[in-house]
C-alpha positions in Angstrom: 0.0 0.0 -0.2 1.8 3.4 -0.8 1.9 5.7 2.2 2.3 9.0 -0.3 0.2 11.8 1.0 -1.5 14.4 -0.9 -1.7 18.1 -0.2 -4.7 17.9 -2.6 -8.0 19.1 -0.7 -11.2 16.8 -1.6 -13.1 17.9 -4.9 -15.4 20.4 -2.6 -13.4 22.5 -1.9 -12.1 25.9 -3.4 -7.9 24.8 -2.7 -7.7 22.4 -6.0 -5.3 23.6 -8.5 -4.4 22.8 -12.0 -2.3 19.8 -12.1 -2.5 19.8 -16.3 -4.6 22.0 -18.6 -5.6 21.5 -22.2 -7.4 24.6 -23.4 -6.8 23.4 -27.1 -9.3 21.0 -25.9 -11.3 23.0 -23.4 -10.7 20.5 -20.0 -8.3 20.9 -17.2 -7.4 18.1 -14.5 -7.7 19.4 -11.3 -5.0 17.5 -8.4 -7.9 15.8 -6.7 -8.8 14.2 -10.3 -11.3 16.2 -11.4 -11.5 17.0 -14.7 -12.9 20.6 -15.4 -14.3 21.9 -18.6 -14.0 26.0 -20.1 -17.8 26.1 -20.3 -18.2 25.5 -16.2 -19.3 21.5 -16.3 -17.1 18.9 -14.6 -16.4 15.5 -14.1 -16.1 14.8 -10.4 -13.3 11.9 -8.9 -15.9 9.8 -8.0 -17.6 9.8 -11.9 -20.5 12.0 -11.3 -20.8 14.9 -14.1 -21.6 18.4 -13.1 -24.1 20.1 -15.2 -22.7 24.2 -17.0 -23.8 27.1 -15.3 -25.0 28.6 -18.3 -26.6 32.5 -17.8 -30.1 32.6 -19.2 -30.3 33.4 -22.7 -32.4 36.5 -22.3 -29.8 37.4 -19.6 -27.1 37.7 -22.5 -26.5 41.3 -23.7 -26.9 41.6 -27.6 -24.8 43.7 -30.0 -27.3 46.3 -31.5 
């Protein structure tokens, strides 16, 4: 059994940090194993999908 202790917090904390970024593909791997996407969606380390947090269309500004 590995005795390595990680300094990364659990996936529900805000202190996690990016360990691998792939901006050309639109995603980043966090130190806790979660994958976050540029559209604010997420895959948690336990395999759960978190839907993107998008603003409703009526709240978006339209260029005139």
